[in-house]
N, C-alpha and C positions, 0 to 999 in steps of 0.2 A: 649295390641300390639301383634302382629303375632310374634311367635318365629323366623322367618326366618328374618334375617337382611334386604333383599331386599324389603320383603313385608312391613317391618315396616318403610323403606324409603318411599314406595309408600304411605301407609297409612298417614304419616307425612304431605303429600303434601295436604291431605283434599280436594280431588277432589270430585266434587258431583258424588255420586255413581250411579245416574241415566245416566250419561253422559260419562262413560268410561267402559272398559272391558279389562281383561288380555286376550292376544290372545297366541296362540303357544303351546308350550310343557307344560305350567304350568298347565294345567288342568289334566296332568298325577301327578303332585305334589299334587294336591288338592284331588286326588283320591288314594294316596299312592302307585302309580307305579314307581316313580322315584323321586331323589331328585330335587329341583327346578332348580339347576344348578348356573351359575355366572351372569345370567342376565333374565330380563323378558321384554316382548314386551305388550305395552298398545296400544290400539285405543282409540280414544277421540273425542269428538264433542262438541259444544255448550259450556257451561259453564265451563265443565272440560278442553276443549282445551284451552278456554281463560286463564283460571287460569295458565295452565302449560306454556302458551306463557309468563305470566306475570312473570314467575320465572326466566325463562333464554329464549333468542330468538331462533325461530325455525330456522333450516336449512334444506337444501334439503338433503334426504338420499340418499344413494348409488343407490338404486332403481330409483331416479329420479321422484317418484310418490308421490305426496303430499309432507309433510314436516314433520320433526322429531324435538322433543324437548328432551334435555338429562340433566334433572337436577341433576344428580348425574354421569354423565359420562355414558359409554356405558351399564352399568350394569342396567339402567332402562331408557328405550326408548319409548316415548310416540309419537303416529304417527296419523296424520290426515287422512291417507288412509291406504290400505293395498295391499301388492304385493306377489308374482305375482297372474294374474287373475283379474277378476273384482268382487267387493265386495260391498255390500251395508253396510256402516258402521253403519247407523242407525239401521238396521235390525239386525246386528250382536250384537249391544249393548242391543237393546231391548229384544233378544232372549236368551242372556245368563243368566247362571245360577249365583244366588248369593250364594257364598259360604264362610263362617265365614267373612261376610260383604264387599266381593269383588266380583264384576261382573266377570265370567269367561265363555269365549266362549266355548261352547260345542264341544263334540267328534266329531260330524258329520261335523261339518265347519272345525275343526281343521285337521282331516283326509283328507278332500278335499284339505286343503292347503298343507298338507305335500305331497300329490300325485304331486301337481303342482311344489313343490320344488324338489322332487325326489332325495334328497341327501341319501348317506347311512344311516346316522343317523335318517332320516325322514322314511326310510322304514322299519327300526327297530322299531321306535315308533308307526308306522302304525299297525305293526304286534301286538304290546304290547296292543294298544288301542283297536284293533278287537278282540283279545281274552279276553279282559276284558268285552267288550261289550256282547261277546257270552256267557260267564261265568254268566254275570249278568242276561242275558234274561233266562237262565236255572233256576235261582232261583225265577222267577215270576210265 
C-alpha cells in the first residue's frame, strides 16, 4: 500500500488502472515537490466510472459539468468530466504517466488547467512546476 492515507483509500477501491487518472496538484506530490494535501481529484471513464458509481451514487458537482462520486467524502472525488475548459477525458487518461501503479495526469495538462483556474495557489504551483521542468531539462 502507498504510505499516504488518501492514496491508500484510492487503491482500496480497486478501480481499473487503465480507466482513471489522478488530476491536479497530485503530480507535484509524486515528484516530491509538495505534500499531497487533504484531497485528490480523479477523472474516470468506462469500467472505473461504473465501479465508482456502484460504490456511491454520483451527484452534480459545483461546476455543473459532468458528475462526481465521493466514496470517502470530499478528500477523494472521482469526476466524469473536468472543469474549467474543454478536456478530452480519454486522452488525459491514455496519456497519463503511471507512477507507483497510479495513472497521474502530467505537468503540461496540469499547468494548462491551473492557468485556467488562476487562483493564487495555482499561480504558485505553476511556478514550482515550470521551475521543476526547466531544471529537469538541464539534466538531459
